[in-house]
C-alpha positions in Angstrom: 54.4 69.3 129.3 52.4 69.4 126.0 53.5 65.9 125.2 53.0 64.5 128.7 49.4 66.1 128.3 48.6 64.5 124.8 50.0 61.2 126.1 47.8 61.0 128.9 44.7 62.3 126.6 45.7 59.6 124.2 46.0 56.9 127.3 42.4 58.1 128.7 40.7 57.6 125.3 42.3 53.9 124.6 41.1 52.7 128.0 37.4 54.7 126.9 37.2 52.6 123.8 38.3 49.6 125.5 35.4 49.9 127.7 33.2 50.3 125.0 34.4 47.4 122.9 33.9 45.0 126.2 30.2 44.8 125.4 28.9 42.0 123.7 26.1 41.6 121.8 23.9 38.8 123.4 20.1 39.2 122.1 18.9 41.0 119.2 15.0 40.5 118.7 11.8 41.8 118.2 13.6 45.5 117.6 15.3 45.3 121.2 19.0 44.9 121.6 20.7 43.4 124.7 24.5 43.8 125.5 26.3 42.5 128.3 30.1 42.9 129.6 31.7 41.7 132.9 31.8 44.3 135.8 35.6 45.0 136.7 36.8 42.9 139.4 34.1 40.7 139.1 32.1 37.8 137.8 28.9 39.8 137.9 27.7 41.3 134.3 26.5 44.7 133.5 23.7 44.9 130.9 22.6 47.5 128.5 19.6 47.2 126.5 18.3 49.8 123.4 14.8 49.7 121.9 13.0 52.2 119.9 9.4 52.8 120.9 6.3 55.1 119.1 5.2 57.4 121.8 6.8 60.4 123.4 9.4 61.2 126.1 6.6 63.1 127.8 4.7 59.8 128.2 7.3 57.4 129.3 8.2 60.0 131.9 4.6 60.0 133.0 4.7 56.2 132.9 7.4 56.0 134.9 5.6 58.1 137.8 2.7 55.6 137.6 3.6 53.3 140.3 0.4 51.2 139.8 1.5 50.0 136.7 5.6 48.8 138.0 4.3 45.3 138.8 3.3 45.0 134.9 6.3 46.0 133.3 9.4 45.2 135.7 11.5 42.3 135.9 10.5 39.9 138.3 8.4 42.0 140.7 6.1 40.3 143.4 2.3 41.5 142.6 1.6 44.4 145.4 4.7 44.5 146.9 5.4 48.3 145.2 5.7 51.0 147.7 6.2 54.5 147.7 8.7 55.2 150.4 9.5 58.5 150.1 8.5 61.4 147.7 11.0 64.1 147.7 9.3 65.8 144.6 7.6 64.6 141.1 11.0 63.8 139.8 13.0 62.2 142.8 11.4 59.3 144.8 12.4 56.3 146.6 10.2 53.4 145.8 10.4 49.4 147.1 9.9 46.2 145.9 10.1 42.5 146.2 11.3 39.8 143.9 10.9 36.6 143.8 12.8 33.4 141.8 12.9 29.6 142.1 15.6 28.2 144.3 16.7 31.4 146.1 15.5 33.9 148.9 13.1 36.9 147.8 15.0 40.0 147.2 13.9 43.5 148.2 15.2 46.4 146.3 14.9 50.0 147.4 15.3 52.5 144.6 16.3 56.3 144.4 14.7 57.5 141.1 15.7 61.0 139.6 14.4 62.1 136.6 16.5 64.9 135.3 15.4 67.8 133.4 15.3 67.3 129.4 18.7 68.4 127.8 18.7 70.6 124.5 17.7 67.9 122.5 14.8 66.9 124.6 16.4 63.6 126.1 15.4 62.6 129.9 17.9 60.7 131.7 16.4 58.7 134.9 19.2 58.0 137.4 18.6 55.0 139.6 20.5 53.9 142.7 19.9 51.8 145.5 19.2 53.1 149.0 19.9 50.0 150.8 19.8 51.6 154.1 16.6 53.8 153.8 14.5 51.6 155.9 15.4 48.7 158.6 16.2 45.1 157.3 13.5 43.0 157.1 14.5 39.3 157.5 12.2 37.9 155.1 14.2 39.1 152.2 17.6 39.9 151.0 18.3 43.4 150.4 19.8 44.4 147.3 23.0 46.3 147.8 24.4 49.3 146.1 23.8 49.6 142.6 24.0 52.5 140.1 22.1 52.7 136.8 19.9 54.6 134.4 17.0 54.6 131.8 17.4 57.1 129.0 14.6 58.3 126.2 15.9 60.5 123.2 13.2 61.5 121.0 13.8 60.3 117.4 12.0 61.5 114.3 8.5 60.5 113.3 7.2 60.3 117.0 9.5 57.8 118.0 11.8 57.3 121.1 14.8 55.7 121.6 15.0 54.0 124.9 18.2 53.0 126.8 18.4 50.8 130.0 21.8 50.1 131.4 22.6 48.7 134.8 24.7 45.8 136.9 23.7 42.9 137.8 23.3 43.2 142.0 21.6 40.7 143.7 22.5 40.4 147.0 23.4 37.5 149.2 25.4 34.2 148.4 24.4 33.3 145.1 26.6 31.9 142.2 27.8 34.7 139.7 26.5 32.3 136.9 23.2 32.0 138.4 22.9 35.3 138.9 23.9 36.6 135.4 21.0 34.7 134.1 19.2 37.9 134.5 21.6 40.2 132.5 19.7 39.4 129.4 16.1 38.2 130.7 15.9 41.2 132.7 16.2 44.2 130.3 14.9 42.3 127.4 11.5 41.5 129.6 11.1 45.2 130.7 11.8 47.0 127.3 9.3 44.1 125.8 6.9 45.6 128.5 7.4 49.0 128.0 6.6 48.6 124.3 3.5 46.7 125.0 1.6 49.4 127.5 3.2 52.2 125.2 2.2 51.5 121.7 
């Protein structure tokens, strides 16, 4: 029984290690690193971006609750499209935006934000999950389907915070994977750059 359990644990650890090794560093510029990897059974990619900002976790959390700033830092968000659809609490809400890009129909995304309490080290995790059925469809847009991602703020020494953002590319509609994957580097890099600009 012990040998079977040991074998199972080894196999699990191997799969976990392999999953981490699938990440490929695609960009390292201005103190921002962006990794990509392919999603299972898909031609689409998942991205992970990391940077360090001279700020505090509290300031970052407050910034994420400032909806008026979203269009200034979120990737390709249409000006004036942001709308708070539902507020469960100060730390849980549903927010709607639209995004435009050349040659494709504009996208509409409804995201459920859950800001978790700080852990023992003071780090905060913000879970992101789309809620495509929260409101009726709008024929002017393609609704972004199910997606899960996160932002994580980890306090460091000397008043700095490590910021990590991870999410899959899920554009919805009929877009070639190669076209959709263009955002797998640009999107996280632009958002992390903007955060550094507004929180420095």
